[in-house]
C-alpha positions as CSV (number, residue, x, y, z in Angstrom):
1,M,-42.0,-85.6,-87.6
2,R,-39.3,-88.1,-88.7
3,F,-39.1,-85.7,-91.8
4,S,-39.2,-82.7,-89.4
5,L,-35.6,-84.2,-87.2
6,S,-33.7,-85.1,-90.5
7,A,-34.3,-80.7,-91.1
8,T,-33.2,-80.5,-88.1
9,G,-29.7,-83.0,-88.9
10,W,-30.3,-85.7,-87.6
11,I,-30.2,-88.7,-89.1
12,P,-33.1,-92.0,-89.0
13,A,-30.8,-94.4,-86.9
14,A,-29.9,-91.6,-84.4
15,I,-34.2,-90.8,-83.4
16,A,-34.3,-93.5,-80.7
17,S,-30.7,-91.8,-79.2
18,V,-31.0,-88.2,-77.2
19,H,-28.0,-88.2,-74.3
20,D,-26.8,-84.2,-74.3
21,E,-28.6,-81.1,-74.5
22,G,-27.4,-80.7,-78.0
23,S,-29.4,-83.3,-79.7
24,G,-32.5,-82.7,-76.9
25,R,-33.2,-79.2,-78.6
26,R,-32.9,-80.7,-82.0
27,A,-35.7,-83.0,-80.6
28,V,-37.6,-79.9,-79.1
29,T,-36.8,-78.4,-82.6
30,A,-37.9,-80.5,-84.5
31,R,-41.7,-81.2,-82.8
32,A,-42.1,-77.1,-83.0
33,A,-41.6,-77.6,-86.5
34,D,-44.1,-80.5,-87.2
35,P,-46.2,-80.0,-88.9
36,L,-44.9,-76.6,-89.5
37,P,-47.5,-73.9,-89.3
38,G,-46.5,-70.6,-90.2
39,L,-45.9,-69.3,-87.1
40,H,-43.9,-70.7,-84.1
41,C,-43.6,-69.4,-81.0
42,R,-40.5,-69.9,-79.2
43,V,-39.8,-69.1,-75.6
44,G,-36.3,-68.7,-74.9
45,R,-36.5,-69.8,-71.0
46,S,-38.5,-72.5,-71.7
47,S,-38.2,-75.8,-69.9
48,P,-37.9,-79.2,-70.0
49,H,-34.9,-77.8,-72.2
50,R,-33.8,-74.1,-71.0
51,F,-32.7,-72.3,-74.5
52,G,-31.1,-69.8,-71.0
53,A,-29.3,-73.0,-70.5
54,L,-27.4,-73.6,-73.4
55,D,-23.6,-72.6,-73.3
56,V,-23.1,-70.2,-76.2
57,S,-21.7,-72.4,-79.2
58,L,-25.3,-75.0,-79.1
59,R,-26.9,-71.3,-78.4
60,I,-26.1,-70.0,-81.7
61,E,-26.0,-73.8,-83.4
62,M,-30.0,-73.5,-82.7
63,M,-30.3,-70.4,-83.3
64,D,-29.3,-71.0,-86.9
65,L,-30.8,-74.1,-86.8
66,M,-34.0,-72.2,-86.5
67,H,-32.7,-69.7,-89.4
68,D,-32.6,-72.6,-91.5
69,L,-35.7,-74.1,-90.6
70,Q,-37.7,-70.6,-91.6
71,R,-35.8,-70.4,-95.0
72,A,-36.5,-74.1,-95.5
73,F,-40.6,-74.0,-95.0
74,D,-40.8,-70.3,-95.6
75,T,-41.9,-70.0,-91.7
76,S,-41.9,-67.0,-89.0
77,Y,-40.8,-66.9,-85.7
78,L,-42.5,-65.3,-82.4
79,F,-39.1,-65.3,-80.6
80,I,-39.6,-64.8,-76.5
81,S,-36.4,-64.3,-74.7
82,H,-35.0,-62.9,-71.3
83,D,-31.6,-62.1,-72.9
84,L,-31.3,-59.0,-75.3
85,A,-28.0,-60.9,-77.1
86,N,-30.1,-63.7,-78.3
87,A,-32.4,-61.5,-79.3
88,Y,-30.2,-59.2,-81.4
89,Y,-28.5,-62.3,-82.9
90,F,-31.9,-63.7,-83.9
91,A,-33.2,-61.0,-85.2
92,G,-30.6,-59.4,-86.9
93,K,-29.3,-62.6,-89.1
94,V,-32.4,-62.7,-90.7
95,G,-33.4,-58.7,-90.9
96,G,-36.2,-59.1,-88.2
97,R,-37.0,-56.3,-85.4
98,I,-37.6,-56.8,-81.6
99,G,-39.9,-55.5,-79.1
100,I,-38.9,-54.5,-76.0
101,M,-41.7,-55.1,-73.6
102,Y,-41.7,-53.6,-69.6
103,L,-44.3,-55.0,-66.9
104,G,-46.4,-56.3,-69.5
105,K,-46.5,-53.0,-72.4
106,L,-44.3,-52.9,-75.0
107,V,-42.4,-50.0,-75.4
108,E,-40.6,-50.3,-78.1
109,I,-40.3,-51.9,-81.5
110,G,-37.5,-51.8,-83.7
111,T,-34.8,-53.2,-85.5
112,A,-31.9,-54.4,-84.0
113,E,-29.5,-52.8,-85.0
114,E,-31.6,-49.6,-84.3
115,I,-32.7,-51.3,-80.5
116,I,-28.6,-51.6,-79.7
117,R,-27.0,-48.8,-81.2
118,N,-29.8,-46.2,-80.6
119,P,-31.9,-47.0,-78.6
120,R,-34.8,-44.9,-77.9
121,H,-37.1,-46.4,-74.7
122,P,-35.2,-45.2,-70.7
123,Y,-36.1,-49.3,-70.1
124,T,-34.4,-50.3,-73.6
125,K,-31.1,-48.0,-72.8
126,V,-31.3,-50.2,-69.2
127,L,-31.1,-53.3,-71.5
128,R,-28.6,-52.3,-73.7
129,W,-26.5,-51.0,-70.7
130,A,-26.5,-54.0,-69.1
131,T,-25.3,-56.4,-72.2
132,P,-22.3,-54.3,-72.8
133,V,-20.4,-56.8,-74.8
134,M,-23.0,-56.3,-77.8
135,D,-21.9,-53.1,-78.1
136,P,-18.4,-51.0,-77.6
137,D,-20.3,-48.3,-76.8
138,A,-22.6,-50.0,-74.0
139,A,-19.6,-51.8,-72.8
140,R,-18.2,-48.0,-71.9
141,E,-21.3,-46.7,-70.2
142,A,-21.6,-49.6,-68.3
143,T,-18.7,-48.5,-66.5
144,M,-21.2,-45.7,-65.4
145,E,-23.6,-45.4,-63.1
146,V,-27.1,-47.9,-63.5
147,P,-29.1,-45.6,-65.2
148,M,-31.8,-45.9,-63.1
149,R,-33.4,-43.9,-60.1
150,K,-33.7,-47.4,-58.2
151,I,-33.3,-51.1,-58.8
152,D,-37.0,-52.5,-57.2
153,I,-39.1,-53.8,-59.6
154,P,-42.7,-53.0,-59.2
155,D,-45.2,-55.6,-58.4
156,P,-46.6,-56.6,-62.2
157,K,-49.6,-57.3,-60.5
158,N,-50.3,-53.4,-59.2
159,P,-47.8,-51.5,-62.0
160,P,-47.5,-48.1,-61.0
161,S,-50.2,-45.2,-62.9
162,G,-49.2,-43.5,-65.9
163,C,-46.2,-44.5,-67.8
164,R,-44.9,-47.9,-65.7
165,F,-41.1,-47.2,-66.0
166,H,-41.5,-43.7,-64.3
167,T,-40.9,-45.3,-60.7
168,R,-37.2,-46.7,-62.4
169,C,-36.7,-43.7,-64.9
170,P,-34.1,-41.0,-64.4
171,K,-35.8,-39.0,-66.6
172,A,-39.3,-39.4,-65.1
173,R,-41.7,-35.8,-65.0
174,E,-44.6,-35.7,-63.5
175,V,-46.6,-35.7,-66.3
176,C,-45.2,-39.7,-66.8
177,T,-46.8,-40.3,-63.2
178,G,-50.8,-39.9,-64.6
179,T,-50.7,-40.1,-68.2
180,T,-49.8,-43.6,-70.0
181,P,-47.7,-42.9,-73.3
182,R,-49.0,-44.3,-76.7
183,L,-46.5,-46.6,-78.8
184,R,-46.3,-44.3,-81.2
185,S,-44.2,-44.7,-85.0
186,A,-40.8,-42.6,-83.9
187,D,-38.1,-40.9,-86.1
188,R,-37.2,-44.1,-88.0
189,E,-38.5,-46.6,-90.4
190,D,-40.4,-49.2,-88.8
191,S,-39.3,-48.0,-85.3
192,K,-41.9,-47.1,-82.8
193,V,-41.9,-45.9,-79.2
194,A,-43.7,-45.1,-76.0
195,C,-42.1,-42.7,-74.6
196,F,-42.9,-38.6,-74.2
197,R,-39.7,-38.0,-74.9
198,A,-39.8,-39.0,-78.5
199,E,-42.8,-36.1,-78.6
200,R,-40.8,-32.7,-79.3
201,D,-44.2,-30.6,-78.6
202,H,-45.3,-33.0,-75.4
203,E,-46.2,-31.7,-71.9
204,Y,-43.5,-34.0,-70.7
205,W,-40.9,-31.1,-71.9
206,N,-42.1,-28.3,-69.6
207,S,-43.6,-30.9,-66.7
208,E,-41.5,-30.9,-63.6
209,P,-39.0,-33.7,-63.1
210,L,-39.6,-36.5,-60.4
211,P,-37.6,-35.4,-57.0
212,E,-34.5,-38.2,-56.4
């Protein structure tokens, strides 16, 4: 544990004192890195030291620290976050990929740049719209109407049939209500999307749009 703490930038004399959120975060990171497994699972809003509660500068510092540990110990991360900006920064710095989930299902996977610059799934587009500071195009879109049919989130314990996003998706058609789209390769390398609109010859294009 002492070795892991020193790797995070702490000196042994400081181990006994944790008085601020940055120090607390370093202690938690060190504990997670010991005994240095090959894969770390990091939840971005975990307690008692909630990642999302840190100010932006500390958040970036901790993500950079995790990148340093990754390079030093040749490890991997599964970084789980409700903040797309965090995911973009964390994955983008090391050439990682982002997976977008909706009601427990993966709906899109791609590089950080692909997810932000050219999202394919309607839900991913909503997330980008909600985080306009990351992209000038998204900032312009943020002045427009919310890209959803309605705001209310369905019950995760009783999700909608078919595509789980169809009750909120502005592009949904009748076929989306009864058939679940598979996560399949998109037209970009290492990208996958679960949306009928990504399939040029799918019956979606002949299906009736859902009424407003």
